[in-house]
C-alpha positions in Angstrom: -16.6 20.7 -35.6 -19.8 19.6 -33.9 -18.6 16.0 -33.4 -15.3 17.2 -31.9 -17.1 19.5 -29.4 -19.4 16.7 -28.3 -16.4 14.4 -27.9 -14.5 17.0 -25.7 -17.6 17.6 -23.5 -18.5 14.0 -23.0 -17.2 13.0 -19.5 -18.8 9.6 -19.1 -15.7 7.7 -20.0 -13.5 9.7 -17.7 -15.7 8.8 -14.7 -15.5 5.1 -15.6 -11.7 5.3 -15.8 -11.5 7.2 -12.5 -13.6 4.5 -10.7 -11.4 1.7 -12.2 -8.2 3.4 -11.1 -9.6 3.7 -7.6 -10.6 0.0 -7.6 -7.2 -1.0 -8.8 -5.4 1.1 -6.1 -7.7 -0.4 -3.5 -7.0 -3.9 -4.7 -3.2 -3.3 -4.7 -3.5 -1.9 -1.1 -5.4 -5.0 0.1 -3.0 -7.4 -1.6 0.0 -5.6 0.0 -1.6 -5.6 3.4 -2.5 -9.3 3.3 0.9 -10.3 2.1 2.5 -8.1 4.9 0.4 -9.8 7.6 0.4 -13.3 6.1 2.2 -14.9 9.0 0.1 -13.3 11.6 -3.1 -14.2 9.7 -2.0 -17.8 9.3 -1.3 -18.1 13.0 -4.6 -16.5 14.0 -6.7 -18.8 11.8 -4.7 -21.8 12.9 -5.4 -20.9 16.5 -9.1 -20.3 15.8 -9.4 -23.7 14.0 -7.7 -25.5 16.8 -9.9 -23.9 19.4 -13.1 -24.7 17.4 -11.9 -28.3 16.9 -11.1 -28.8 20.6 -14.4 -27.2 21.8 -16.7 -29.2 19.5 -15.6 -32.6 20.8 
């Protein structure tokens, strides 16, 4: 019974699982946001690249 009680009271694995779930949710949110704004980001970086290219000549 002692081994079972130690297993039930051990919370170190639960903390690791919670952190990995949070990291997975954050990654999903970032991927969703980037795919939503893909066109706007492409345009913005193209404009930045063009401006830098024109100003360095």
